[in-house]
N, C-alpha and C positions, 0 to 999 in steps of 0.2 A: 621641382614643381612641374606638373604636367601642363600641356597646352590647354587641356580642358579646364583645369583650375584657373589658369591665367585668364581665360576668356569666358569663364562661366557666368560672369555678370555682364557680358557683352551682348547684348542682343546685336613745185619748182619748175618751174618751167623746164627742169632738167629732162623730163620724159617727153615733153612736147617738141623739143628741138631735135630733129632727126640728125643734124650734124653733130649734136652732142652725143648721140648714140654711137656714131662712127668714130668719134675722137677719143683716144685713150687719155690724152693729156687733160681733157676737160673733166675727166672723172677724178683727177688727182690734185685738185686745187684746194688748199686748206688755209685757214687762218687760225692761229692758236694764241690765246692769252693766258698767262700764268701769273701767279703772285711773285715769282722769283725767276730770274734768268738762269740761275744755277741749276745743276742737276737735282732732280727730285729725290735722288737716292744716293747714299754714299757709294763711292766706287768700290767694287769688289771683284775678285777674280771668279771665273766660272768654277763651280764645284768640280773637283777633279773627276769624280765618277760620272759626270755628265758632259765632259768636255767634247765628246764626239758628236753630241746630238743637240746641245743647247748652247747657242753662241751669244756671248756678251759682246756687243759691238764696240770695240775700242779703236778701230781703225776706220777713218772716214773713207780712205781710198778703197779698202776691201769692200765696204758696203756699197760703194759706187760701182766698182768694176763688176760685181756679180749680178747686177740688175740692169737690164737694158732699157726698161721703161719706168724710171723712177717717178715718184710723185713730185709735183711742184709745191713747195711749202713756203709760206711767207711767215717771217718772224714778227712782223709788225701788224698790229690791228688796223693800221691805216693803209696797208699795202693790199691792193686788190688784184686778183688774178686777171689776166687779159680776157679770160672767159667770164665776164661779169654776170652773164645771165645764169650761170650755174651757181646754185646755193651751196656753199661749202659747209662742212660739218661744224667747224668752230664758229662761223658766223651765226649759224642756227643756235648754238649753245649760248652764245653771247646775247643774241637778240631775243630769243625765246626763253625767258626765265622759267625755271621749274615751277609748274603749277602746284598749288596745294590748297584747293578750295573745298577739300573734302570735309564732310561733317558726318563721319561714320556714326550710324545710329547706335552703335554699341559702345563707342569710345567714351561717351559722356557718363556711362553708367559704371565704368570700371571703378572698383574701390581701391583707394590708395592704401588701405589696410593690408591688402594682399602683398604689398611690396616691402613693408617695413621689416619683415622677418627674414628676408632673403639673405643667405649666409655670405654672399659675395658683395653685398652692399657695405661700403665702408664710409664712416664719417671721419674725415681727417683732412689735413692740408696736403694736397697732392704733391706739393713741392718737397715736403718732408720725406717722402718715400722715393720720389723719382727725380727730384731736382727740377730746374726750370725747363719748360717745354723748349724744344729746339726749333729747327727749320719748319716753316709753314709749308704744309703739303698741299693744302687746298681749302676752299671755303664753299659752303652750300647754303641752302635755305634754312637748314636746321642747326648749323654751327660751323666750326672750323676744325681742321685736323693738323696736328703738329707731330714732329718726332719727339720721342721721350726716351731717355736713357736711364736704366736702373742705377741708383746710387751704390747699391751693394755689389752689382756686377755690371761694369761698363760695357761688357760684350753683349748684354741683352738690350736690344732696341725695340721699342714699341711704337705704335701710333696711338695718339690720344685725341679723342674728339671732345671738344668743349662745346656744350650746347649753347645756342643763342639765349639771350636774356628773354624773359617773358615779355610778350608784347603788351602795350598799354590796355588794349581791349580784350586781352586773353585772360580767362579765369585761371587762377592758380591751380585749381584741381585739374583742369584740362591740360595745362602745361605739364604738370607732374605725370599725368597719364601718358602723354607722348614720350617723355623721357624714359619712364620705367618700362613701358611696353617695348620701346626700341631695344633697350638693354636686355630685357628678359627674353625676348624672341631670339636675339642673337646669341645670348649666353646658353640657352637651352638647346640650340641647334649644333650638331657636331657632324660636319661633312667636309670633305677635302676641298670642295669648291665653294664653301661659304667661309667668310672671314671668322677667325676664332676670336671670341671676346672673353676677357679675363675678369674684369671687375668694374663696378660703378662706384665712383668716388663723389661724395658730397663735400664740397670745400666751402666752409664757412669763412666769411671775410671778417676777421677780427671780431668774432662774436656778434656780428651784425645779423639781422634777420635775413639778409640776402644770401642766397646759396648759389654757388656755381656747380654745375653737374659735369662730370667727365666720365667717359667710357674709355678704358684701356684695352687696346686690341692688338692682335697680331700685326706685325709690320711687314708689308710686301714692298719690295724695292721699286717695282716698275709699274708705271701708269699705263693702263691698257690703251688709253687714247693715244699716247705717244707711240706705242708699238704699231697701231694701225696707221698712224700718220707717217711713220718712217718709210713706208712703201717697200719694206724689205720682206714682208710676210708672203710666203709662198702658199699655193693652194692647200697642201696637206697640213700646213701650220694653221691656216685659217680654219680648216675643218676640225682640227684638234681643239682649238679654243671654243669653237661652236659647240662641240659635243660636251666639253667640260661645263659650259654654261647650261646646256640642256640638263646635264646630270644634277647640277646644283639646284636648278628650279624644280626639277622633278622631285627631288628630295623635299623641298619646301612644300610642294603641293601634296605630297604623300602624308605630310604632317598637318594638313588642313590650313596651310598658310600661303598667301599670294603676296608677291613682292610689290607690285604695282609701279615701280619706278626703275625698271630695268633699262640701262643705257650704257654706252661705252664708258662714261665717266664713273659709273658705279661698279666698275671691275678693276681689280689690280692683279698683278702677276708676281709670283715669287721667283727666286733665283733658279728654280728647277722648271720653269715654264708652266707652273700650275696656276690657273686662273681662280680668283676668289671674288665672289659677289659681296658687295658691301652695302651699307646704308639701308637698314630695315625700318626707317622712320615712317614709311607709308604702308608697311605690311598690314594685312588684315587677315583675320580668321574667317574662313568662308563656309564652314559647316557647323551644324548644330544638331544635337540629338533631340529627337522629338519625344515628348513625354508619353507615357503609356495612356492609351485612349485618345490620343490626339487625332482630330479629324483633319485629314489632308484635303486642302482645297485646291482649286484649279490653278491658282497662282504659285503654289509651292513647286519648287524644283527639287525632286528627291534624288540624292546622290546614292543612297542605299535605302533599304526598307526602313531603316531607323534614323537616317541622317538626312537633313534637308540643307539646301544651299542658303547661305546668308548673302544676299546681294550687296555689293559694294556701291557706295554713292560718292560722288564728288570727283572732280578732275584733278588728278595728281600726276606729276611727271613732266617731261619736256615734250613740247608739241610734236616734233617729227616722229617720236616713238609711240605716240598715243594710238590706241585702237579707236575706231569710230564710235563704238557703243558707249564709251565712257562719258559722252556728252548727254546721255539719256538720263533725265532727272528721276526716272523711276528706278534706276539702279541697273547693275550689270553683273555678270559673272566674272570675277577678277581673274579666274584661271585663263580664260580666253584672252584677256588683256595682256597677260604675261606672255602667252604664246605669240601673239601679234608682235610685241616688242622684241622678242628674240629674233623673229624673222627680219625685222627692220635692222637690227644689229648685224645680222648676217649680210644683208644687202650692203650695209655701210662698209663692212670688212672687204667685200668683194669689189664694190664699185667705187669706194672711197668718196662717197657722197650720199646724201639722203635721197630717197625716191621722191619725196614731197616735203613741203614745209609743215602742213597740217592736214589731217585726214578729214577734210570737209570738201564738199563739192565746189566751194568757192576757190579752191586751190586747183589751178589748171592741170598740174601733173597728177594729182590725186583723181581728178575728174576723168582724165584719160584712162587711168587704171581701173577706176571703180564704176564708170558709167554703165556698162551692160549689166554688171552684177547689181548695181543700185536699182536699176529699173525693175529687175526681176525680184529683188528683195522687197521693194516697195509694193509690188503686186502680190506679195505672199506666194509667189510661185517660183521659188529659187530651185533651179535644176543644176546639177553638177555636170555641165557640158563643156568644161574647160579643156577636156582631153581632145576636143575637136579643133582646138586652136592651132594655127600654124606656128611652129617654132623656128621658122627660117630666118636666120640672122641677116640674110642678104636680100630680104624683101625690099623693093623700092618704095613701098608705101607702108610706113610703120603702122602696125595694127592698133586698134583701139581696144582697150581691155587689159586684163592681167598680163597678156603676152608682151605688152609694151615694156614691162619690167622683166618678166621671166626670161625672155630671150637674151638678156644681158648676163644671165647667171650661168654657171656651169650646168651642163645638161643633166648631170646626175642629181642635182639638188632641186631642179625646177618643180617636180611633182610635190616634194615636201613643202617648199616655200609657198606654192600655190594653195595648198591646204591649210597652211598656217596663216594665210592672208585672205581667207574667205570672209566676206563682209558679214554674213549672217553668223553670229557667234554660236548659234546652236548647231551649225554644220561645220564649224571650224575644228581643226584638230585640237585635242587636249594633250597634255604632256605625255600621257601614256602612249598615245598614238605617235607622237614625235619620237619617243624613245624606241618604239618598235618599227619605225620606218626603215626600209632597206638601206637607204643612203646613210642614215645615222649608224645603223648596225655595222656598216662597212668601214667606218672611220677608225683608224688606228689612234689610240688615245695614250697620252702621257699621264701617269698617275704616280703620286708619291715621288720617289727618286728613281722610278723606272720609266725610261723614255721609250717612245715609239721608234721604230726603225726607219720609217719612211720620210722623216722630216727633221728639221732643226728649228729651234725657237730663237729668233733674233731679239735679244733683250737689250733695248735701247733706253738709256736715260735721257732726260731732257737736255742735258749738256751735250751729249753725243748727237742728239737729234738736231740741235742748233748747228753743230759743225757740219752735219750732213746737208742741212738746208743751205748753209753758206756756200758749200762746195757746189751744190747743184745750181745755185743762182750764179756762181762764177762761171760755170760751164755754159749756162744758158746765155750769159752776156757774150762770151767768146763765140758761141754759135751764131748769135744774132749779128755779131760783127764780122762774120765770115772767117773767123780765125780758128774754128774747131771743126 
């Protein structure tokens, strides 16, 4: 089934505190809450053909000795870093629930009839084929994900997503559209950096009218958030993951789809260090072919002479990753929103914190970043004068404007991130611009089972992360007591 057919009926104060800029440790304070304290993935050895370039962290001491500036990570949600003024990633993820107030104008018109004939849709009891779901991997707004082992071949392990039950005020047709669209988008996409989806299962409960929906997917052992939290990621490793994410989203956009909920939590990594983007529940189709004789009006945004943009509406995603235009009730170009989110993810990987809590002028950190741009944007006289900004890290007076963030990033990436975080979405980079950027072109990339030569991937399970955390806390206590 083509995408066209599928959618044919679819019409922190962290930047304001100069001491924070100078303090490495203040960038590395995290809180993490999971459903289970055990490892998120079964322990496995590093694939032999990748042993020289992708490291499965099994030794806490090795991980500690190789890095002189480890992150301080707290295991308890009640434990707060001594730098309380700095908003940590997990605190944001816990405090700011994923938004989903979208009411896409085309989602309500999708016909359920398109889905009934899909050859990978199965009506059956999921437990008859796969057995009982295993370890809980995580939960989200749209459902929960568990491990699943094949009954016929125990060596085959999958991830299975069980969709949440229909809400009391939710129309059944709307609920089914969300389920089927998420499945069909994922199932039709085939790219190394997008999670592979195998089948949708409708599980009837003892012949009752209630149906549970499951999506069976490829299983990747490593939680990307854990990898970032570990503090073990080196620059070239960060760049590799960044480029993998760019490639996955570029593929989505080339097929007329925008993800709209890109974040650390919506990425997983396999045993070869290959990043996979997951959760297409908020994805939208953003282009539409105009009929012959169609009169193009001033409000139309033409992507090609025969294709126009379908604006997205509604605020979806988690607050720190949102682009400012998503709050516009008139709609926005979802491509630019994805570009913005990828830039925020990059900042998180490098700085180990979010640049701001929410992209609104009420947020002091965002205001410091966006103030000059916002004034120009509001006056409809936006000029690309950011090249004149000083990038001196040693300035005694932290600048106001984008450089307040950019100066904290590696020099080679600043121009790219600057253009990915332009407030005016019409002037912001699109994914094709990102792919063609000299910095992205220079990144050595891991692909398939072929690894890059200039870095290793430190693959850390949650259990191993817990041990690393405990060891770091022990060393910190010794240091505070003057014994280290």
